[in-house]
C-alpha positions in Angstrom: -20.9 17.9 -76.6 -22.7 17.8 -73.0 -25.4 20.7 -74.2 -26.0 18.6 -77.4 -26.8 15.4 -75.1 -28.9 17.5 -72.8 -30.4 19.1 -75.6 -31.4 15.7 -77.2 -32.5 14.1 -74.1 -34.9 16.8 -72.7 -36.6 17.6 -75.9 -38.0 14.0 -75.9 -39.2 14.5 -72.4 -42.4 16.6 -73.4 -44.1 14.0 -75.8 -42.7 11.2 -73.4 -43.9 12.4 -70.4 -47.6 13.3 -71.9 -47.7 10.1 -73.3 -46.8 8.6 -69.4 -49.4 10.6 -68.1 -52.3 9.3 -70.3 -52.1 5.9 -67.9 -50.2 7.0 -64.8 -51.7 9.7 -62.1 -49.6 13.0 -61.5 -48.9 12.1 -57.9 -47.6 8.3 -58.6 -45.6 9.1 -61.8 -43.7 12.1 -60.1 -43.4 9.7 -57.0 -42.1 7.0 -59.3 -39.9 9.3 -61.3 -38.3 10.8 -58.5 -37.7 7.8 -56.5 -35.8 6.1 -59.3 -34.2 9.0 -60.5 -32.1 9.3 -56.9 -31.3 5.6 -57.1 -30.1 5.8 -60.6 -28.1 8.6 -59.3 -26.5 7.2 -56.5 -25.3 4.4 -58.2 -23.5 6.4 -60.7 -22.3 8.9 -57.9 -20.6 5.6 -56.3 -19.6 3.7 -59.4 -17.6 6.9 -60.6 -16.6 7.8 -57.8 -18.0 11.3 -57.0 -19.4 11.0 -53.5 -19.0 14.0 -51.3 -19.2 15.2 -47.7 -21.2 18.2 -47.7 -20.2 21.1 -45.6 -22.4 22.3 -43.0 -22.2 25.7 -44.5 -24.1 24.3 -47.7 -26.9 22.5 -46.1 -29.2 25.3 -47.0 -28.3 26.0 -50.0 -28.4 22.4 -51.3 -31.5 22.2 -49.4 -33.0 24.7 -51.6 -31.7 23.3 -54.6 -33.6 20.0 -54.0 -36.6 22.0 -53.5 -36.5 23.8 -56.5 -35.4 21.1 -58.9 -37.4 18.2 -57.7 -40.8 19.0 -56.2 -41.3 22.7 -57.6 -39.6 22.3 -61.0 -40.5 18.2 -61.8 -43.9 18.0 -59.8 -45.1 21.2 -61.4 -43.9 20.0 -64.7 -45.8 16.8 -65.1 -49.0 18.6 -63.0 -49.0 21.0 -65.6 -48.4 19.0 -68.9 -51.5 16.9 -67.5 -53.7 20.2 -68.3 -51.9 21.5 -71.4 -50.1 20.2 -74.4 -46.7 19.2 -75.1 -46.4 22.2 -77.3 -47.7 24.6 -75.0 -45.1 23.5 -72.6 -42.4 23.7 -75.2 -43.0 27.2 -75.8 -42.7 28.1 -71.9 -39.6 26.5 -71.5 -38.3 28.6 -74.3 -38.7 31.5 -71.6 -36.1 30.2 -69.6 -33.4 31.7 -70.8 -34.9 35.0 -70.2 -35.5 34.6 -66.4 -31.9 32.7 -66.1 -30.3 36.1 -67.8 -31.8 38.0 -65.3 -30.9 36.2 -62.5 -27.8 35.5 -63.7 -26.9 39.4 -63.9 -27.9 39.9 -60.5 -26.8 37.1 -58.4 -23.5 35.7 -60.9 -22.7 39.0 -61.8 -22.6 37.8 -65.7 -22.3 41.1 -67.6 -25.6 42.6 -68.9 -25.0 42.8 -73.2 -27.2 44.0 -75.9 -26.0 41.3 -77.9 -26.9 38.5 -75.4 -30.5 40.4 -75.0 -30.8 40.8 -78.8 -30.1 37.1 -79.5 -32.4 35.9 -76.7 -35.1 37.7 -78.2 -34.6 36.5 -81.6 -34.6 33.0 -80.7 -37.6 33.4 -79.1 -39.4 35.3 -81.8 -38.2 32.2 -84.0 -39.7 29.2 -81.5 -43.2 31.4 -80.9 -43.4 31.2 -85.0 -42.6 27.2 -84.8 -45.4 27.1 -81.9 -48.0 29.1 -83.8 -47.5 26.9 -87.0 -48.3 23.8 -84.9 -51.1 25.2 -83.9 -50.8 27.1 -80.4 -54.0 27.3 -78.7 -55.1 29.9 -76.0 -58.2 28.6 -74.4 -59.3 29.0 -70.9 -58.6 24.6 -70.3 -54.7 25.2 -70.8 -54.2 28.3 -68.4 -54.2 26.3 -65.3 -51.3 23.9 -67.0 -49.3 26.9 -68.8 -49.4 28.0 -65.2 -48.0 25.7 -63.6 -45.2 24.9 -66.1 -44.6 28.6 -66.1 -43.6 28.3 -62.2 -41.7 25.2 -62.8 -39.5 27.1 -65.4 -39.0 29.9 -63.0 -37.9 27.2 -60.4 -35.6 25.6 -63.0 -34.3 29.0 -63.4 -33.2 29.7 -60.3 -31.8 26.1 -59.9 -29.4 27.0 -62.5 -27.8 30.1 -61.2 -28.3 29.0 -57.4 -26.5 25.9 -58.2 -23.3 27.1 -60.2 -21.2 28.5 -57.3 -21.6 24.8 -55.7 -20.4 23.2 -59.0 -16.4 23.9 -58.2 -17.1 22.5 -54.7 -18.8 19.1 -55.5 -18.7 18.2 -59.1 -21.8 18.4 -61.5 -22.4 14.4 -60.5 -22.6 14.6 -57.3 -24.5 18.0 -56.9 -26.9 16.6 -59.4 -27.5 13.7 -56.9 -27.8 15.9 -53.7 -30.7 17.7 -55.0 -32.1 14.8 -56.5 -31.9 12.7 -53.2 -33.1 16.1 -51.2 -36.0 16.9 -53.3 -37.4 13.2 -53.4 -37.1 13.4 -49.6 -39.4 16.2 -49.4 -41.7 15.2 -51.6 -42.1 11.5 -50.2 -44.7 12.3 -47.1 -46.9 13.6 -50.0 -46.7 10.8 -52.4 -45.3 7.2 -50.9 -48.6 6.2 -49.6 -50.9 6.5 -53.3 -47.9 5.6 -55.2 -47.6 2.1 -53.2 -51.1 1.6 -53.4 -51.6 2.2 -57.2 -52.2 -0.9 -59.3 -48.9 -0.5 -61.1 -49.7 -4.0 -62.7 -52.4 -2.6 -65.1 -49.8 -0.1 -66.3 -48.7 -0.9 -70.0 -45.2 -1.6 -71.0 -45.1 1.8 -72.9 -45.7 3.7 -69.8 -43.1 2.3 -68.1 -40.8 3.2 -70.3 -42.0 6.4 -70.6 -41.6 6.5 -67.1 -37.9 5.1 -67.1 -37.3 7.5 -70.0 -38.0 10.6 -67.5 -36.6 9.1 -64.4 -33.1 7.5 -65.7 -32.8 9.9 -69.2 -33.7 13.3 -68.3 -33.8 13.7 -64.5 -30.6 11.4 -64.4 -28.3 11.8 -67.3 -29.9 14.9 -68.8 -29.6 16.4 -65.5 -26.1 16.1 -65.1 -25.1 17.3 -68.9 -26.7 20.4 -67.5 -25.0 21.1 -65.0 -21.4 19.8 -66.6 -22.1 22.3 -69.1 -23.3 24.8 -66.6 -19.6 24.2 -64.9 -17.8 25.6 -67.9 -20.1 28.1 -69.6 -21.9 31.1 -68.5 -25.4 30.3 -67.4 -26.8 32.5 -69.7 -25.0 30.7 -72.6 -25.8 27.5 -71.4 -29.8 28.4 -70.8 -30.1 29.9 -74.4 -29.4 26.4 -76.0 -32.8 25.7 -74.2 -34.9 27.1 -77.3 -33.5 24.5 -79.3 -35.3 22.2 -77.2 -38.9 23.2 -79.0 -37.2 22.8 -82.7 -35.9 19.4 -81.8 -39.5 18.3 -79.8 -41.0 19.6 -83.3 -38.6 17.1 -85.2 -39.6 14.6 -83.2 -43.3 15.1 -83.3 -42.8 15.2 -87.0 -40.7 11.7 -86.9 -43.3 9.8 -84.7 -46.9 11.3 -86.3 -45.5 11.8 -89.9 -45.9 15.4 -90.2 -44.1 17.3 -92.8 -41.5 20.1 -92.5 -42.5 23.4 -93.8 -40.3 26.6 -95.2 -41.3 28.6 -92.4 -40.5 25.9 -89.7 -36.9 25.9 -91.6 -36.5 29.4 -91.4 -37.8 29.8 -88.3 -35.4 27.1 -87.1 -32.3 29.3 -88.9 -33.6 32.1 -86.5 -33.1 30.3 -83.5 -29.5 29.4 -84.5 -28.9 32.6 -85.5 -30.3 33.8 -81.7 -28.2 31.2 -80.0 -25.2 32.3 -81.5 -25.4 35.8 -81.0 -25.7 34.5 -77.5 -22.6 32.0 -77.4 -20.2 34.6 -79.1 -21.4 37.7 -77.2 
């Protein structure tokens, strides 16, 4: 259930964040997102009585998690999305299971199983078909954005794998809060001045709601759900569910823009499902 909730929330991020970027500059959107999510997670952690004391030996590890999860992952995601399309971003994020699988194999010593490899490949093939059907474009103007998002994906893979050993000690709510708070503090010297000076009064209600979505639901609730699932399952099994994101994103696009489902989309969605199941039962 945690992964299902995370999937639904994260899948809408590609469309919502792109909408917010139409009005709000990248650095201002990123800074506002980081600060709001850190405050939101602080309140959740205090209310749920999950506040912990960080052991000195873990300072470096948690600092790295904060750096990877916030400035590198979230920051580069928004920067890249300002240059590319939600479709490209969704496709690039579907490569996450590959990177997580490799990192988990070497760092967490997860077993290298052929069925996992085949399932990950099958799920990615299904995603690729859906993205091509939706009009995936390989044009020069997208290259910078695609590269930035790919780096963001690599950072999220590292954030996932490196965070797993800390989950038993600190728990998903506090570990998520600590990472977001640390990453926000690191980023603030670069973003606080332009964000304070930005004319927020001219921003539409829809854009502000989009900011609220990516700050509270994506960076807040979805992040906690991700780590919660990771505390119960292998990293590679958690990550492969990420392949459903382009499918759900496409369905949301259909809902909002009135596009129709094709037979190819349905069949590709089934292929993704089969690939994910193969990994889950391996």
